[in-house]
N, C-alpha and C positions, 0 to 999 in steps of 0.2 A: 335942471331936471335928475333926481336924485332917486338909486331906486335899494330898495327892502328887501336883506336877506330872510328869511323867518325867523332868524335872531329877535330883526326888527322890527316886524310881523309882533311877536310875541312881546314886544317889551313898549311896540305901540300900545296897545291891547289892554296888558298892564294898567300904560297913563294911563287911557282910558278908561278903562272900569275904576280907577280911583276916586277919578275925577269926580263920575258919573254918583259913587259911592260921599264922595263929598258931599257935593254937589240935594240930595237924597238925606241925605242927614241934619237938614237944618226941620225945627221943628212942622216949621209949615210947609213944608213940600211933604212929610211925612203924613201931612191929616189924606193925602191925596188919596184914595181908593188905588191907583196904580201901585203907588213906590213903590209899595209893601211887593205888588209883583215885578219892577223892573228886580227893585236888589236883589232877590232869589234868582231872577237870571241871569243879571250884571258876576253872581261871586260863579252860575255859571258857567259864564262867560272866557273870565278869571283864568276859573281853572283847566278847563277847554284848553287855549292858548296861550295859556302863561307859565302849566306846570304842568310835567307827566303825569299822567295821568294814577291816581292812586287806591286802593284799595283799603277800606277802613274793616276790618276785623269785627264785624258786629256782637265775638263772643267780649268784645275791651270794651266799644261804644256802642251805645245804639241811639238811633235816630229814625225820625221822622217829619219829612214835608208834609205841608198840608193839604196836598192834592193826595195824600197817603191816606190821611184822616177816613176812616169806617162812621161814616154818623148814621145815629139812628135818633130815630123819633122816640119820643119819651109820651107813652101814655095819655091822653086828657090834657096835653098842651103843648102851645107851638112851636114849644120848646126840640134842639138836639142836640144830642151826646155823641162824642166821639169818643172812648177809653183809649190814649196813647202806648201806657204799658200799664203792665198788671190786670190780675181782674180784682173787680170792686167783688163780686158773690162770695173771696174766699176774705184768708186770713192775709193778710200782707198788706204794701207798700201797695198803691193805683193815681193811675194822674190823667184825668180828664180834662176832655174842653166840654164846656156847654155854649153853647146856642141860645137864650133861650130872650122872646117875643118883645116890644114892645106893652108894657103894662103887667105881665106876668109878675103875678102874689104867689106865693107858698099860706098856708092857714099856720099857726106854732106849730113848734114842733120840736125835736131834738134828735142826737145821732150820738148813736151806744159811744165809736172814734173823735178819734181827735182830726178835727179837716182845717187846712188850709186852702182860703178863697183869694185868687188873685185874681180883677177888674184888668180884665185885656181891653176891654173898650164898652163906652156902652158910665149908666152908673146907677149902681145898684146898691139897692136902698135897700137899711137893715135893725130892727129890732127886734128891742126880748121882749119877756115872761107869756107870758097863757095867753093878754088877753090882744088883740090884735085889732092892731091902730095906724095905719100908713101915712097917720099926719103925727106922729112919736117914733121917724125913723131917722136913723144916719143917712146920707149918701157918699159911697166910694166910688169914685172915680176911677178914671185908666192910672195902673200903678198901684194901687192902690191895697191891703190883704188885709183882711178876716182872716184871726182867730176862732172855729166852731170850737168851745168846752163841750167833752163831752158829757149827755146827759142834761143841757142845759138847754133851756126851752127861750124858742126863737122864729122868727119868719122873717121873709125876703124880699124881695121885691125890684124891678127895674126899674124906669122911667119911659119916656116915650121912645126915646131911641130903642128901644132893648140893650140887652147886655154880654157879651163875651167873657167867659170864666174861668178860670184853670184851680180844676181841686186838685192837691195833694192832699192823704187820706192813709190809711192804714183799716183794713176792709178784716171781717165785712161791710157794708153799706149798709147798714139799716137806717127804717125809720120809724120814729115812736111816736 
């Protein structure tokens, strides 16, 4: 039998952490609902056992973890939104995550400012023009990015599984 010192335990924890990360980086594994939770916990364990405690200067680089998101229901919708950075009611850059329920559609509208929407999960269906037509849309899946051009009329919706979307835009956010 061999004896492990604290340095050996740290090395073993790091190696185990890397092995778990490698296994979970397989696309098939990532479809598992628990994979994201495990990945974040493995990173925390690696930091705990493999490195000294660190501090991040939040004035130099800020961050939010998913369990810190302040979700708010959107009136008249099954959607909820978390503003991660900035303030959409004020001038300047903001970042939001929106979880839209299944088959959740907007009517034709426009925005005065440019917006970039990244599909994180589900299907986002986008259409253009003043006439609402669910059959005249393009399906955007995870990883796809939509660029909303200021003052251009569009509408959108979600597929049967809903969608999780990240918005990066300039405020103030308004809808015309």
